[in-house]
mmCIF file of the N, C-alpha and C atoms, coordinates in Angstrom:
data_MODEL
# 
_entry.id   MODEL 
# 
loop_
_atom_site.group_PDB 
_atom_site.id 
_atom_site.type_symbol 
_atom_site.label_atom_id 
_atom_site.label_alt_id 
_atom_site.label_comp_id 
_atom_site.label_asym_id 
_atom_site.label_entity_id 
_atom_site.label_seq_id 
_atom_site.pdbx_PDB_ins_code 
_atom_site.Cartn_x 
_atom_site.Cartn_y 
_atom_site.Cartn_z 
_atom_site.occupancy 
_atom_site.B_iso_or_equiv 
_atom_site.pdbx_formal_charge 
_atom_site.auth_seq_id 
_atom_site.auth_comp_id 
_atom_site.auth_asym_id 
_atom_site.auth_atom_id 
_atom_site.pdbx_PDB_model_num 
ATOM 1   N N  . MET A 1 1  ? 11.494  -22.634 -24.356 1.00 0.00 ? 1  MET A N  1 
ATOM 2   C CA . MET A 1 1  ? 11.272  -21.604 -23.357 1.00 0.00 ? 1  MET A CA 1 
ATOM 3   C C  . MET A 1 1  ? 9.771   -21.456 -23.111 1.00 0.00 ? 1  MET A C  1 
ATOM 4   N N  . GLU A 1 2  ? 9.390   -21.421 -21.838 1.00 0.00 ? 2  GLU A N  1 
ATOM 5   C CA . GLU A 1 2  ? 7.992   -21.208 -21.466 1.00 0.00 ? 2  GLU A CA 1 
ATOM 6   C C  . GLU A 1 2  ? 7.789   -19.772 -21.022 1.00 0.00 ? 2  GLU A C  1 
ATOM 7   N N  . MET A 1 3  ? 6.623   -19.252 -21.358 1.00 0.00 ? 3  MET A N  1 
ATOM 8   C CA . MET A 1 3  ? 6.279   -17.900 -20.930 1.00 0.00 ? 3  MET A CA 1 
ATOM 9   C C  . MET A 1 3  ? 4.875   -17.920 -20.386 1.00 0.00 ? 3  MET A C  1 
ATOM 10  N N  . GLY A 1 4  ? 4.600   -17.013 -19.508 1.00 0.00 ? 4  GLY A N  1 
ATOM 11  C CA . GLY A 1 4  ? 3.273   -16.875 -18.948 1.00 0.00 ? 4  GLY A CA 1 
ATOM 12  C C  . GLY A 1 4  ? 2.944   -15.407 -18.760 1.00 0.00 ? 4  GLY A C  1 
ATOM 13  N N  . VAL A 1 5  ? 1.694   -15.163 -18.501 1.00 0.00 ? 5  VAL A N  1 
ATOM 14  C CA . VAL A 1 5  ? 1.228   -13.800 -18.281 1.00 0.00 ? 5  VAL A CA 1 
ATOM 15  C C  . VAL A 1 5  ? 0.503   -13.747 -16.946 1.00 0.00 ? 5  VAL A C  1 
ATOM 16  N N  . ILE A 1 6  ? 0.833   -12.743 -16.171 1.00 0.00 ? 6  ILE A N  1 
ATOM 17  C CA . ILE A 1 6  ? 0.135   -12.519 -14.910 1.00 0.00 ? 6  ILE A CA 1 
ATOM 18  C C  . ILE A 1 6  ? -0.654  -11.226 -15.051 1.00 0.00 ? 6  ILE A C  1 
ATOM 19  N N  . HIS A 1 7  ? -1.932  -11.304 -14.810 1.00 0.00 ? 7  HIS A N  1 
ATOM 20  C CA . HIS A 1 7  ? -2.792  -10.116 -14.861 1.00 0.00 ? 7  HIS A CA 1 
ATOM 21  C C  . HIS A 1 7  ? -2.951  -9.587  -13.444 1.00 0.00 ? 7  HIS A C  1 
ATOM 22  N N  . HIS A 1 8  ? -2.344  -8.438  -13.169 1.00 0.00 ? 8  HIS A N  1 
ATOM 23  C CA . HIS A 1 8  ? -2.402  -7.815  -11.846 1.00 0.00 ? 8  HIS A CA 1 
ATOM 24  C C  . HIS A 1 8  ? -3.556  -6.815  -11.842 1.00 0.00 ? 8  HIS A C  1 
ATOM 25  N N  . PRO A 1 9  ? -4.409  -6.848  -10.797 1.00 0.00 ? 9  PRO A N  1 
ATOM 26  C CA . PRO A 1 9  ? -5.562  -5.943  -10.763 1.00 0.00 ? 9  PRO A CA 1 
ATOM 27  C C  . PRO A 1 9  ? -5.202  -4.494  -10.466 1.00 0.00 ? 9  PRO A C  1 
ATOM 28  N N  . GLY A 1 10 ? -3.939  -4.231  -10.174 1.00 0.00 ? 10 GLY A N  1 
ATOM 29  C CA . GLY A 1 10 ? -3.508  -2.875  -9.843  1.00 0.00 ? 10 GLY A CA 1 
ATOM 30  C C  . GLY A 1 10 ? -3.325  -2.734  -8.346  1.00 0.00 ? 10 GLY A C  1 
ATOM 31  N N  . SER A 1 11 ? -2.639  -1.689  -7.968  1.00 0.00 ? 11 SER A N  1 
ATOM 32  C CA . SER A 1 11 ? -2.433  -1.436  -6.548  1.00 0.00 ? 11 SER A CA 1 
ATOM 33  C C  . SER A 1 11 ? -2.453  0.064   -6.302  1.00 0.00 ? 11 SER A C  1 
ATOM 34  N N  . SER A 1 12 ? -2.529  0.403   -5.040  1.00 0.00 ? 12 SER A N  1 
ATOM 35  C CA . SER A 1 12 ? -2.611  1.802   -4.672  1.00 0.00 ? 12 SER A CA 1 
ATOM 36  C C  . SER A 1 12 ? -1.874  1.995   -3.354  1.00 0.00 ? 12 SER A C  1 
ATOM 37  N N  . GLY A 1 13 ? -1.280  3.150   -3.184  1.00 0.00 ? 13 GLY A N  1 
ATOM 38  C CA . GLY A 1 13 ? -0.579  3.466   -1.944  1.00 0.00 ? 13 GLY A CA 1 
ATOM 39  C C  . GLY A 1 13 ? -0.848  4.897   -1.535  1.00 0.00 ? 13 GLY A C  1 
ATOM 40  N N  . VAL A 1 14 ? -0.472  5.200   -0.305  1.00 0.00 ? 14 VAL A N  1 
ATOM 41  C CA . VAL A 1 14 ? -0.707  6.533   0.230   1.00 0.00 ? 14 VAL A CA 1 
ATOM 42  C C  . VAL A 1 14 ? 0.497   6.925   1.090   1.00 0.00 ? 14 VAL A C  1 
ATOM 43  N N  . ILE A 1 15 ? 0.844   8.201   1.089   1.00 0.00 ? 15 ILE A N  1 
ATOM 44  C CA . ILE A 1 15 ? 1.907   8.708   1.953   1.00 0.00 ? 15 ILE A CA 1 
ATOM 45  C C  . ILE A 1 15 ? 1.236   9.518   3.063   1.00 0.00 ? 15 ILE A C  1 
ATOM 46  N N  . PRO A 1 16 ? 1.015   8.898   4.223   1.00 0.00 ? 16 PRO A N  1 
ATOM 47  C CA . PRO A 1 16 ? 0.342   9.605   5.315   1.00 0.00 ? 16 PRO A CA 1 
ATOM 48  C C  . PRO A 1 16 ? 1.296   10.565  6.030   1.00 0.00 ? 16 PRO A C  1 
ATOM 49  N N  . ILE A 1 17 ? 0.858   11.811  6.167   1.00 0.00 ? 17 ILE A N  1 
ATOM 50  C CA . ILE A 1 17 ? 1.661   12.841  6.823   1.00 0.00 ? 17 ILE A CA 1 
ATOM 51  C C  . ILE A 1 17 ? 0.939   13.284  8.094   1.00 0.00 ? 17 ILE A C  1 
ATOM 52  N N  . LEU A 1 18 ? 1.639   13.196  9.230   1.00 0.00 ? 18 LEU A N  1 
ATOM 53  C CA . LEU A 1 18 ? 1.082   13.604  10.528  1.00 0.00 ? 18 LEU A CA 1 
ATOM 54  C C  . LEU A 1 18 ? 1.635   14.964  10.924  1.00 0.00 ? 18 LEU A C  1 
ATOM 55  N N  . ASN A 1 19 ? 0.771   15.839  11.375  1.00 0.00 ? 19 ASN A N  1 
ATOM 56  C CA . ASN A 1 19 ? 1.173   17.149  11.890  1.00 0.00 ? 19 ASN A CA 1 
ATOM 57  C C  . ASN A 1 19 ? 2.058   17.939  10.924  1.00 0.00 ? 19 ASN A C  1 
ATOM 58  N N  . GLY A 1 20 ? 1.943   17.663  9.645   1.00 0.00 ? 20 GLY A N  1 
ATOM 59  C CA . GLY A 1 20 ? 2.677   18.416  8.647   1.00 0.00 ? 20 GLY A CA 1 
ATOM 60  C C  . GLY A 1 20 ? 4.158   18.107  8.521   1.00 0.00 ? 20 GLY A C  1 
ATOM 61  N N  . ASN A 1 21 ? 4.695   17.200  9.389   1.00 0.00 ? 21 ASN A N  1 
ATOM 62  C CA . ASN A 1 21 ? 6.139   16.974  9.291   1.00 0.00 ? 21 ASN A CA 1 
ATOM 63  C C  . ASN A 1 21 ? 6.585   15.538  9.580   1.00 0.00 ? 21 ASN A C  1 
ATOM 64  N N  . SER A 1 22 ? 5.681   14.624  9.829   1.00 0.00 ? 22 SER A N  1 
ATOM 65  C CA . SER A 1 22 ? 6.035   13.221  10.065  1.00 0.00 ? 22 SER A CA 1 
ATOM 66  C C  . SER A 1 22 ? 5.316   12.335  9.065   1.00 0.00 ? 22 SER A C  1 
ATOM 67  N N  . VAL A 1 23 ? 6.026   11.344  8.569   1.00 0.00 ? 23 VAL A N  1 
ATOM 68  C CA . VAL A 1 23 ? 5.460   10.416  7.595   1.00 0.00 ? 23 VAL A CA 1 
ATOM 69  C C  . VAL A 1 23 ? 5.348   9.037   8.239   1.00 0.00 ? 23 VAL A C  1 
ATOM 70  N N  . ILE A 1 24 ? 4.245   8.343   7.983   1.00 0.00 ? 24 ILE A N  1 
ATOM 71  C CA . ILE A 1 24 ? 4.057   6.986   8.493   1.00 0.00 ? 24 ILE A CA 1 
ATOM 72  C C  . ILE A 1 24 ? 4.554   5.993   7.451   1.00 0.00 ? 24 ILE A C  1 
ATOM 73  N N  . LEU A 1 25 ? 5.435   5.097   7.878   1.00 0.00 ? 25 LEU A N  1 
ATOM 74  C CA . LEU A 1 25 ? 5.927   4.031   7.019   1.00 0.00 ? 25 LEU A CA 1 
ATOM 75  C C  . LEU A 1 25 ? 5.684   2.689   7.697   1.00 0.00 ? 25 LEU A C  1 
ATOM 76  N N  . ILE A 1 26 ? 5.632   1.633   6.902   1.00 0.00 ? 26 ILE A N  1 
ATOM 77  C CA . ILE A 1 26 ? 5.427   0.273   7.387   1.00 0.00 ? 26 ILE A CA 1 
ATOM 78  C C  . ILE A 1 26 ? 6.751   -0.468  7.259   1.00 0.00 ? 26 ILE A C  1 
ATOM 79  N N  . HIS A 1 27 ? 7.143   -1.176  8.309   1.00 0.00 ? 27 HIS A N  1 
ATOM 80  C CA . HIS A 1 27 ? 8.343   -2.009  8.243   1.00 0.00 ? 27 HIS A CA 1 
ATOM 81  C C  . HIS A 1 27 ? 7.877   -3.413  7.883   1.00 0.00 ? 27 HIS A C  1 
ATOM 82  N N  . GLN A 1 28 ? 8.166   -3.835  6.661   1.00 0.00 ? 28 GLN A N  1 
ATOM 83  C CA . GLN A 1 28 ? 7.582   -5.051  6.089   1.00 0.00 ? 28 GLN A CA 1 
ATOM 84  C C  . GLN A 1 28 ? 8.680   -6.017  5.637   1.00 0.00 ? 28 GLN A C  1 
ATOM 85  N N  . TYR A 1 29 ? 8.511   -7.298  6.010   1.00 0.00 ? 29 TYR A N  1 
ATOM 86  C CA . TYR A 1 29 ? 9.456   -8.316  5.534   1.00 0.00 ? 29 TYR A CA 1 
ATOM 87  C C  . TYR A 1 29 ? 9.093   -8.695  4.104   1.00 0.00 ? 29 TYR A C  1 
ATOM 88  N N  . ARG A 1 30 ? 10.094  -8.732  3.225   1.00 0.00 ? 30 ARG A N  1 
ATOM 89  C CA . ARG A 1 30 ? 9.900   -9.103  1.823   1.00 0.00 ? 30 ARG A CA 1 
ATOM 90  C C  . ARG A 1 30 ? 10.744  -10.332 1.507   1.00 0.00 ? 30 ARG A C  1 
ATOM 91  N N  . PRO A 1 31 ? 10.090  -11.500 1.330   1.00 0.00 ? 31 PRO A N  1 
ATOM 92  C CA . PRO A 1 31 ? 10.824  -12.741 1.076   1.00 0.00 ? 31 PRO A CA 1 
ATOM 93  C C  . PRO A 1 31 ? 11.739  -12.678 -0.149  1.00 0.00 ? 31 PRO A C  1 
ATOM 94  N N  . ALA A 1 32 ? 11.366  -11.927 -1.169  1.00 0.00 ? 32 ALA A N  1 
ATOM 95  C CA . ALA A 1 32 ? 12.166  -11.865 -2.395  1.00 0.00 ? 32 ALA A CA 1 
ATOM 96  C C  . ALA A 1 32 ? 13.583  -11.345 -2.132  1.00 0.00 ? 32 ALA A C  1 
ATOM 97  N N  . ILE A 1 33 ? 13.725  -10.450 -1.161  1.00 0.00 ? 33 ILE A N  1 
ATOM 98  C CA . ILE A 1 33 ? 15.047  -9.924  -0.834  1.00 0.00 ? 33 ILE A CA 1 
ATOM 99  C C  . ILE A 1 33 ? 15.556  -10.450 0.509   1.00 0.00 ? 33 ILE A C  1 
ATOM 100 N N  . LYS A 1 34 ? 14.741  -11.294 1.147   1.00 0.00 ? 34 LYS A N  1 
ATOM 101 C CA . LYS A 1 34 ? 15.091  -11.902 2.440   1.00 0.00 ? 34 LYS A CA 1 
ATOM 102 C C  . LYS A 1 34 ? 15.489  -10.845 3.466   1.00 0.00 ? 34 LYS A C  1 
ATOM 103 N N  . ASN A 1 35 ? 14.704  -9.781  3.499   1.00 0.00 ? 35 ASN A N  1 
ATOM 104 C CA . ASN A 1 35 ? 14.993  -8.683  4.405   1.00 0.00 ? 35 ASN A CA 1 
ATOM 105 C C  . ASN A 1 35 ? 13.735  -7.841  4.607   1.00 0.00 ? 35 ASN A C  1 
ATOM 106 N N  . SER A 1 36 ? 13.764  -7.005  5.621   1.00 0.00 ? 36 SER A N  1 
ATOM 107 C CA . SER A 1 36 ? 12.670  -6.068  5.870   1.00 0.00 ? 36 SER A CA 1 
ATOM 108 C C  . SER A 1 36 ? 13.034  -4.709  5.285   1.00 0.00 ? 36 SER A C  1 
ATOM 109 N N  . ILE A 1 37 ? 12.023  -4.012  4.799   1.00 0.00 ? 37 ILE A N  1 
ATOM 110 C CA . ILE A 1 37 ? 12.229  -2.666  4.263   1.00 0.00 ? 37 ILE A CA 1 
ATOM 111 C C  . ILE A 1 37 ? 11.134  -1.743  4.779   1.00 0.00 ? 37 ILE A C  1 
ATOM 112 N N  . TRP A 1 38 ? 11.388  -0.452  4.725   1.00 0.00 ? 38 TRP A N  1 
ATOM 113 C CA . TRP A 1 38 ? 10.386  0.555   5.069   1.00 0.00 ? 38 TRP A CA 1 
ATOM 114 C C  . TRP A 1 38 ? 9.659   0.949   3.787   1.00 0.00 ? 38 TRP A C  1 
ATOM 115 N N  . GLU A 1 39 ? 8.338   1.004   3.855   1.00 0.00 ? 39 GLU A N  1 
ATOM 116 C CA . GLU A 1 39 ? 7.554   1.367   2.663   1.00 0.00 ? 39 GLU A CA 1 
ATOM 117 C C  . GLU A 1 39 ? 6.276   2.073   3.078   1.00 0.00 ? 39 GLU A C  1 
ATOM 118 N N  . ILE A 1 40 ? 5.653   2.725   2.106   1.00 0.00 ? 40 ILE A N  1 
ATOM 119 C CA . ILE A 1 40 ? 4.374   3.393   2.373   1.00 0.00 ? 40 ILE A CA 1 
ATOM 120 C C  . ILE A 1 40 ? 3.270   2.340   2.474   1.00 0.00 ? 40 ILE A C  1 
ATOM 121 N N  . PRO A 1 41 ? 2.183   2.647   3.201   1.00 0.00 ? 41 PRO A N  1 
ATOM 122 C CA . PRO A 1 41 ? 1.046   1.736   3.225   1.00 0.00 ? 41 PRO A CA 1 
ATOM 123 C C  . PRO A 1 41 ? 0.474   1.594   1.808   1.00 0.00 ? 41 PRO A C  1 
ATOM 124 N N  . SER A 1 42 ? 0.338   0.372   1.352   1.00 0.00 ? 42 SER A N  1 
ATOM 125 C CA . SER A 1 42 ? -0.169  0.141   -0.005  1.00 0.00 ? 42 SER A CA 1 
ATOM 126 C C  . SER A 1 42 ? -0.700  -1.280  -0.099  1.00 0.00 ? 42 SER A C  1 
ATOM 127 N N  . GLY A 1 43 ? -1.399  -1.544  -1.168  1.00 0.00 ? 43 GLY A N  1 
ATOM 128 C CA . GLY A 1 43 ? -1.917  -2.895  -1.364  1.00 0.00 ? 43 GLY A CA 1 
ATOM 129 C C  . GLY A 1 43 ? -2.606  -3.063  -2.695  1.00 0.00 ? 43 GLY A C  1 
ATOM 130 N N  . THR A 1 44 ? -2.998  -4.283  -2.951  1.00 0.00 ? 44 THR A N  1 
ATOM 131 C CA . THR A 1 44 ? -3.655  -4.651  -4.206  1.00 0.00 ? 44 THR A CA 1 
ATOM 132 C C  . THR A 1 44 ? -5.125  -4.249  -4.178  1.00 0.00 ? 44 THR A C  1 
ATOM 133 N N  . MET A 1 45 ? -5.568  -3.671  -5.281  1.00 0.00 ? 45 MET A N  1 
ATOM 134 C CA . MET A 1 45 ? -6.966  -3.267  -5.383  1.00 0.00 ? 45 MET A CA 1 
ATOM 135 C C  . MET A 1 45 ? -7.863  -4.492  -5.543  1.00 0.00 ? 45 MET A C  1 
ATOM 136 N N  . LEU A 1 46 ? -9.040  -4.410  -4.945  1.00 0.00 ? 46 LEU A N  1 
ATOM 137 C CA . LEU A 1 46 ? -10.053 -5.435  -5.129  1.00 0.00 ? 46 LEU A CA 1 
ATOM 138 C C  . LEU A 1 46 ? -10.659 -5.262  -6.522  1.00 0.00 ? 46 LEU A C  1 
ATOM 139 N N  . PRO A 1 47 ? -11.246 -6.309  -7.092  1.00 0.00 ? 47 PRO A N  1 
ATOM 140 C CA . PRO A 1 47 ? -11.845 -6.165  -8.430  1.00 0.00 ? 47 PRO A CA 1 
ATOM 141 C C  . PRO A 1 47 ? -12.837 -4.998  -8.481  1.00 0.00 ? 47 PRO A C  1 
ATOM 142 N N  . GLY A 1 48 ? -12.619 -4.076  -9.407  1.00 0.00 ? 48 GLY A N  1 
ATOM 143 C CA . GLY A 1 48 ? -13.509 -2.926  -9.593  1.00 0.00 ? 48 GLY A CA 1 
ATOM 144 C C  . GLY A 1 48 ? -13.319 -1.817  -8.571  1.00 0.00 ? 48 GLY A C  1 
ATOM 145 N N  . GLU A 1 49 ? -12.357 -1.944  -7.667  1.00 0.00 ? 49 GLU A N  1 
ATOM 146 C CA . GLU A 1 49 ? -12.171 -0.944  -6.614  1.00 0.00 ? 49 GLU A CA 1 
ATOM 147 C C  . GLU A 1 49 ? -11.484 0.307   -7.159  1.00 0.00 ? 49 GLU A C  1 
ATOM 148 N N  . ASP A 1 50 ? -11.927 1.445   -6.692  1.00 0.00 ? 50 ASP A N  1 
ATOM 149 C CA . ASP A 1 50 ? -11.334 2.729   -7.038  1.00 0.00 ? 50 ASP A CA 1 
ATOM 150 C C  . ASP A 1 50 ? -9.971  2.847   -6.340  1.00 0.00 ? 50 ASP A C  1 
ATOM 151 N N  . PRO A 1 51 ? -8.926  3.349   -7.018  1.00 0.00 ? 51 PRO A N  1 
ATOM 152 C CA . PRO A 1 51 ? -7.611  3.466   -6.389  1.00 0.00 ? 51 PRO A CA 1 
ATOM 153 C C  . PRO A 1 51 ? -7.609  4.273   -5.086  1.00 0.00 ? 51 PRO A C  1 
ATOM 154 N N  . LEU A 1 52 ? -8.394  5.343   -5.026  1.00 0.00 ? 52 LEU A N  1 
ATOM 155 C CA . LEU A 1 52 ? -8.449  6.146   -3.803  1.00 0.00 ? 52 LEU A CA 1 
ATOM 156 C C  . LEU A 1 52 ? -9.064  5.343   -2.661  1.00 0.00 ? 52 LEU A C  1 
ATOM 157 N N  . GLU A 1 53 ? -10.116 4.594   -2.948  1.00 0.00 ? 53 GLU A N  1 
ATOM 158 C CA . GLU A 1 53 ? -10.741 3.765   -1.919  1.00 0.00 ? 53 GLU A CA 1 
ATOM 159 C C  . GLU A 1 53 ? -9.780  2.686   -1.440  1.00 0.00 ? 53 GLU A C  1 
ATOM 160 N N  . CYS A 1 54 ? -8.997  2.141   -2.346  1.00 0.00 ? 54 CYS A N  1 
ATOM 161 C CA . CYS A 1 54 ? -7.987  1.153   -1.979  1.00 0.00 ? 54 CYS A CA 1 
ATOM 162 C C  . CYS A 1 54 ? -6.950  1.778   -1.040  1.00 0.00 ? 54 CYS A C  1 
ATOM 163 N N  . ALA A 1 55 ? -6.470  2.962   -1.362  1.00 0.00 ? 55 ALA A N  1 
ATOM 164 C CA . ALA A 1 55 ? -5.480  3.641   -0.526  1.00 0.00 ? 55 ALA A CA 1 
ATOM 165 C C  . ALA A 1 55 ? -6.042  3.904   0.874   1.00 0.00 ? 55 ALA A C  1 
ATOM 166 N N  . LYS A 1 56 ? -7.287  4.347   0.948   1.00 0.00 ? 56 LYS A N  1 
ATOM 167 C CA . LYS A 1 56 ? -7.923  4.592   2.251   1.00 0.00 ? 56 LYS A CA 1 
ATOM 168 C C  . LYS A 1 56 ? -8.043  3.300   3.049   1.00 0.00 ? 56 LYS A C  1 
ATOM 169 N N  . ARG A 1 57 ? -8.444  2.226   2.387   1.00 0.00 ? 57 ARG A N  1 
ATOM 170 C CA . ARG A 1 57 ? -8.603  0.923   3.042   1.00 0.00 ? 57 ARG A CA 1 
ATOM 171 C C  . ARG A 1 57 ? -7.269  0.417   3.565   1.00 0.00 ? 57 ARG A C  1 
ATOM 172 N N  . GLU A 1 58 ? -6.238  0.515   2.748   1.00 0.00 ? 58 GLU A N  1 
ATOM 173 C CA . GLU A 1 58 ? -4.916  0.038   3.152   1.00 0.00 ? 58 GLU A CA 1 
ATOM 174 C C  . GLU A 1 58 ? -4.366  0.847   4.322   1.00 0.00 ? 58 GLU A C  1 
ATOM 175 N N  . LEU A 1 59 ? -4.585  2.151   4.337   1.00 0.00 ? 59 LEU A N  1 
ATOM 176 C CA . LEU A 1 59 ? -4.139  2.990   5.444   1.00 0.00 ? 59 LEU A CA 1 
ATOM 177 C C  . LEU A 1 59 ? -4.780  2.531   6.749   1.00 0.00 ? 59 LEU A C  1 
ATOM 178 N N  . GLN A 1 60 ? -6.063  2.236   6.703   1.00 0.00 ? 60 GLN A N  1 
ATOM 179 C CA . GLN A 1 60 ? -6.755  1.784   7.907   1.00 0.00 ? 60 GLN A CA 1 
ATOM 180 C C  . GLN A 1 60 ? -6.323  0.367   8.300   1.00 0.00 ? 60 GLN A C  1 
ATOM 181 N N  . GLU A 1 61 ? -6.233  -0.537  7.323   1.00 0.00 ? 61 GLU A N  1 
ATOM 182 C CA . GLU A 1 61 ? -5.852  -1.919  7.615   1.00 0.00 ? 61 GLU A CA 1 
ATOM 183 C C  . GLU A 1 61 ? -4.429  -2.021  8.152   1.00 0.00 ? 61 GLU A C  1 
ATOM 184 N N  . GLU A 1 62 ? -3.499  -1.311  7.561   1.00 0.00 ? 62 GLU A N  1 
ATOM 185 C CA . GLU A 1 62 ? -2.096  -1.471  7.910   1.00 0.00 ? 62 GLU A CA 1 
ATOM 186 C C  . GLU A 1 62 ? -1.643  -0.578  9.057   1.00 0.00 ? 62 GLU A C  1 
ATOM 187 N N  . CYS A 1 63 ? -2.325  0.568   9.257   1.00 0.00 ? 63 CYS A N  1 
ATOM 188 C CA . CYS A 1 63 ? -1.855  1.525   10.260  1.00 0.00 ? 63 CYS A CA 1 
ATOM 189 C C  . CYS A 1 63 ? -2.901  1.864   11.323  1.00 0.00 ? 63 CYS A C  1 
ATOM 190 N N  . GLY A 1 64 ? -4.161  1.557   11.040  1.00 0.00 ? 64 GLY A N  1 
ATOM 191 C CA . GLY A 1 64 ? -5.215  1.921   11.970  1.00 0.00 ? 64 GLY A CA 1 
ATOM 192 C C  . GLY A 1 64 ? -5.594  3.389   11.917  1.00 0.00 ? 64 GLY A C  1 
ATOM 193 N N  . PHE A 1 65 ? -5.229  4.077   10.830  1.00 0.00 ? 65 PHE A N  1 
ATOM 194 C CA . PHE A 1 65 ? -5.521  5.497   10.674  1.00 0.00 ? 65 PHE A CA 1 
ATOM 195 C C  . PHE A 1 65 ? -6.607  5.729   9.619   1.00 0.00 ? 65 PHE A C  1 
ATOM 196 N N  . LEU A 1 66 ? -7.357  6.808   9.816   1.00 0.00 ? 66 LEU A N  1 
ATOM 197 C CA . LEU A 1 66 ? -8.305  7.278   8.797   1.00 0.00 ? 66 LEU A CA 1 
ATOM 198 C C  . LEU A 1 66 ? -7.789  8.626   8.323   1.00 0.00 ? 66 LEU A C  1 
ATOM 199 N N  . GLY A 1 67 ? -7.610  8.780   7.032   1.00 0.00 ? 67 GLY A N  1 
ATOM 200 C CA . GLY A 1 67 ? -7.104  10.038  6.505   1.00 0.00 ? 67 GLY A CA 1 
ATOM 201 C C  . GLY A 1 67 ? -8.168  11.125  6.500   1.00 0.00 ? 67 GLY A C  1 
ATOM 202 N N  . LYS A 1 68 ? -7.740  12.374  6.676   1.00 0.00 ? 68 LYS A N  1 
ATOM 203 C CA . LYS A 1 68 ? -8.662  13.513  6.621   1.00 0.00 ? 68 LYS A CA 1 
ATOM 204 C C  . LYS A 1 68 ? -8.690  14.126  5.225   1.00 0.00 ? 68 LYS A C  1 
ATOM 205 N N  . ASN A 1 69 ? -7.527  14.286  4.629   1.00 0.00 ? 69 ASN A N  1 
ATOM 206 C CA . ASN A 1 69 ? -7.415  14.944  3.336   1.00 0.00 ? 69 ASN A CA 1 
ATOM 207 C C  . ASN A 1 69 ? -6.751  14.005  2.335   1.00 0.00 ? 69 ASN A C  1 
ATOM 208 N N  . PHE A 1 70 ? -7.440  13.771  1.237   1.00 0.00 ? 70 PHE A N  1 
ATOM 209 C CA . PHE A 1 70 ? -6.882  12.932  0.182   1.00 0.00 ? 70 PHE A CA 1 
ATOM 210 C C  . PHE A 1 70 ? -6.871  13.693  -1.116  1.00 0.00 ? 70 PHE A C  1 
# 
C-alpha cells in the first residue's frame, strides 16, 4: 500500500449578504461529483496570506464585489 501526504496552505470563504436579506452564492462545476453546486465564494490562501485578506480577494475575484463589513 502506498501513502502520500498533501500539504494544503489553507483556504478561506465569505458569506456575502446584500441589503440584509440576500446571500451571494457561486454556481460552480465540480469534476469530483460531475455536477454543479451552489457554494460561497472561497479559495486557497496564498503562502503567508491572512485568511481575512484571502476572503476579501476571493469575493472580488469571483463576484466583483468589495465587502464593507468583515
